[in-house]
Backbone as a chain_set.jsonl record, in Angstrom:
{"seq": "MPAPESPRRKTWPYAVTAVLVYALNEGWSAADVIKLAAVLLVLVALVVQAGSGGEQ", "coords": {"N": [[4.854, 29.75, 17.053], [4.218, 26.471, 16.238], [2.108, 25.105, 13.686], [-0.695, 22.998, 14.361], [-0.479, 19.481, 13.798], [-2.138, 18.003, 11.105], [-4.368, 15.213, 10.767], [-2.885, 12.369, 9.271], [-3.58, 11.228, 6.061], [-4.347, 8.042, 4.862], [-3.094, 6.861, 2.02], [-2.212, 4.615, 0.795], [-3.992, 2.404, 0.262], [-5.332, 3.231, -2.043], [-3.275, 3.469, -3.89], [-2.323, 0.812, -4.055], [-4.623, -0.432, -5.036], [-4.843, 0.859, -7.521], [-2.52, -0.071, -8.829], [-3.077, -2.81, -8.955], [-5.422, -2.849, -10.523], [-4.382, -1.788, -12.867], [-2.596, -3.857, -13.557], [-4.424, -5.911, -14.083], [-5.757, -4.781, -16.286], [-3.692, -4.84, -18.093], [-3.599, -7.415, -18.833], [-2.699, -9.398, -17.096], [-2.729, -12.577, -15.487], [-5.226, -13.874, -13.224], [-4.102, -15.265, -11.088], [-1.495, -14.248, -11.026], [-2.012, -11.582, -10.383], [-3.063, -11.858, -7.854], [-0.796, -12.796, -6.5], [0.819, -10.532, -6.797], [-0.702, -8.684, -5.323], [-0.442, -9.761, -2.754], [2.321, -9.445, -2.311], [2.521, -6.639, -2.454], [0.965, -5.889, -0.231], [2.481, -6.964, 1.856], [4.788, -5.419, 1.582], [3.728, -2.878, 2.165], [2.992, -3.288, 4.824], [5.518, -3.649, 5.976], [6.668, -1.126, 5.526], [4.939, 0.53, 6.978], [5.341, -0.491, 9.534], [8.074, 0.083, 9.862], [7.965, 2.834, 9.72], [6.664, 3.484, 12.031], [8.56, 3.125, 13.877], [8.78, 0.66, 14.968], [7.135, 0.546, 17.118], [4.233, -0.526, 18.933]], "CA": [[4.106, 28.587, 17.476], [3.985, 25.629, 15.058], [0.718, 24.717, 13.409], [-0.972, 21.617, 14.785], [-0.432, 18.508, 12.709], [-3.419, 17.445, 10.695], [-4.271, 13.75, 10.687], [-2.348, 11.904, 7.996], [-4.492, 10.38, 5.299], [-3.727, 6.826, 4.341], [-3.341, 6.778, 0.581], [-1.696, 3.374, 0.231], [-4.995, 1.518, -0.346], [-5.629, 3.701, -3.394], [-2.12, 3.144, -4.734], [-2.333, -0.636, -4.273], [-5.756, -0.724, -5.929], [-4.512, 1.335, -8.868], [-1.542, -0.987, -9.413], [-3.753, -4.076, -9.258], [-6.32, -2.621, -11.672], [-3.509, -1.646, -14.039], [-2.11, -5.192, -13.91], [-5.548, -6.621, -14.713], [-5.987, -4.186, -17.605], [-2.578, -5.215, -18.964], [-3.763, -8.815, -19.211], [-2.111, -10.344, -16.158], [-3.667, -13.611, -15.034], [-5.744, -13.651, -11.867], [-3.138, -15.81, -10.126], [-0.379, -13.307, -10.918], [-2.488, -10.385, -9.688], [-3.169, -12.23, -6.435], [0.576, -12.792, -5.973], [1.227, -9.127, -6.724], [-1.417, -8.079, -4.197], [0.169, -10.244, -1.515], [3.626, -8.799, -2.171], [2.311, -5.219, -2.144], [0.492, -5.75, 1.146], [3.621, -7.209, 2.746], [5.637, -4.223, 1.521], [3.049, -1.808, 2.905], [3.105, -3.607, 6.251], [6.893, -3.374, 6.391], [6.877, 0.33, 5.541], [4.165, 1.075, 8.108], [6.042, -0.899, 10.756], [9.321, 0.841, 9.948], [7.625, 4.236, 9.957], [6.234, 3.684, 13.42], [9.705, 2.884, 14.751], [8.654, -0.644, 15.611], [6.237, 0.643, 18.267], [2.896, -1.078, 18.693]], "C": [[3.801, 27.733, 16.245], [2.517, 25.265, 14.914], [0.495, 23.284, 13.864], [-0.963, 20.695, 13.565], [-1.835, 18.012, 12.384], [-3.272, 15.931, 10.61], [-3.782, 13.332, 9.303], [-3.344, 10.973, 7.337], [-3.73, 9.177, 4.776], [-4.083, 6.696, 2.868], [-2.866, 5.461, -0.013], [-2.789, 2.465, -0.316], [-5.328, 1.918, -1.785], [-4.503, 3.34, -4.355], [-2.089, 1.654, -5.05], [-3.456, -1.011, -5.235], [-5.447, -0.304, -7.357], [-3.53, 0.401, -9.551], [-2.203, -2.303, -9.802], [-4.693, -3.947, -10.451], [-5.5, -2.49, -12.948], [-3.011, -3.015, -14.501], [-3.214, -6.003, -14.594], [-5.801, -6.099, -16.123], [-4.888, -4.544, -18.598], [-2.606, -6.699, -19.33], [-3.102, -9.826, -18.295], [-3.167, -11.369, -15.759], [-4.098, -13.313, -13.597], [-4.746, -14.141, -10.816], [-1.959, -14.854, -9.94], [-0.787, -12.047, -10.173], [-2.631, -10.669, -8.195], [-1.789, -12.246, -5.791], [1.086, -11.363, -5.805], [0.578, -8.438, -5.527], [-0.788, -8.489, -2.869], [1.511, -9.556, -1.271], [3.459, -7.329, -1.796], [1.848, -5.026, -0.708], [1.605, -6.011, 2.155], [4.538, -5.991, 2.759], [5.022, -3.067, 2.301], [3.177, -2.053, 4.406], [4.51, -3.314, 6.768], [7.165, -1.876, 6.486], [6.152, 0.96, 6.722], [4.869, 0.745, 9.418], [7.325, -0.112, 10.933], [9.05, 2.311, 10.259], [7.199, 4.501, 11.377], [7.383, 3.43, 14.397], [9.625, 1.567, 15.48], [7.751, -0.619, 16.828], [4.889, 0.054, 17.928], [1.903, -0.473, 19.628]], "O": [[3.184, 28.224, 15.3], [1.789, 25.138, 15.898], [1.394, 22.45, 13.764], [-1.377, 21.071, 12.468], [-2.61, 17.653, 13.271], [-2.169, 15.424, 10.405], [-4.217, 13.88, 8.29], [-3.878, 10.057, 7.962], [-2.599, 9.299, 4.306], [-5.237, 6.451, 2.517], [-3.087, 5.205, -1.197], [-2.533, 1.783, -1.309], [-5.574, 1.064, -2.637], [-4.751, 2.953, -5.497], [-1.854, 1.273, -6.196], [-3.256, -1.818, -6.144], [-5.756, -1.032, -8.301], [-3.687, 0.105, -10.735], [-1.917, -2.849, -10.868], [-4.752, -4.841, -11.296], [-5.881, -3.02, -13.992], [-3.002, -3.301, -15.699], [-2.958, -6.7, -15.576], [-6.032, -6.879, -17.047], [-5.121, -4.552, -19.807], [-1.734, -7.18, -20.054], [-2.955, -10.991, -18.666], [-4.357, -11.057, -15.703], [-3.42, -12.595, -12.862], [-4.568, -13.504, -9.778], [-1.479, -14.671, -8.822], [0.006, -11.497, -9.409], [-2.346, -9.802, -7.368], [-1.62, -11.77, -4.669], [1.706, -11.029, -4.796], [1.238, -7.694, -4.801], [-0.623, -7.664, -1.97], [1.802, -9.134, -0.152], [4.168, -6.825, -0.925], [2.292, -4.096, -0.036], [1.667, -5.355, 3.195], [5.011, -5.576, 3.817], [5.727, -2.357, 3.019], [3.442, -1.124, 5.169], [4.673, -2.792, 7.871], [7.819, -1.417, 7.422], [6.702, 1.833, 7.393], [4.981, 1.592, 10.304], [7.635, 0.32, 12.044], [9.818, 2.953, 10.977], [7.352, 5.614, 11.881], [7.195, 3.512, 15.611], [10.306, 1.36, 16.485], [7.601, -1.634, 17.508], [4.443, 0.118, 16.782], [0.721, -0.814, 19.577]]}, "num_chains": 1, "name": "protein.A"}
């Protein structure tokens, strides 16, 4: 009998935050960090959508 699946934890917010903080610490301008944040959120949305098989 297989073990029941535990709820999956969403770790992407932590990863996105870490990348953005790193970019700020490396001296990126605020405008560049905002662009980076937008791109990362779009990528996350695409991955989440693809992972769900396109179901809503």
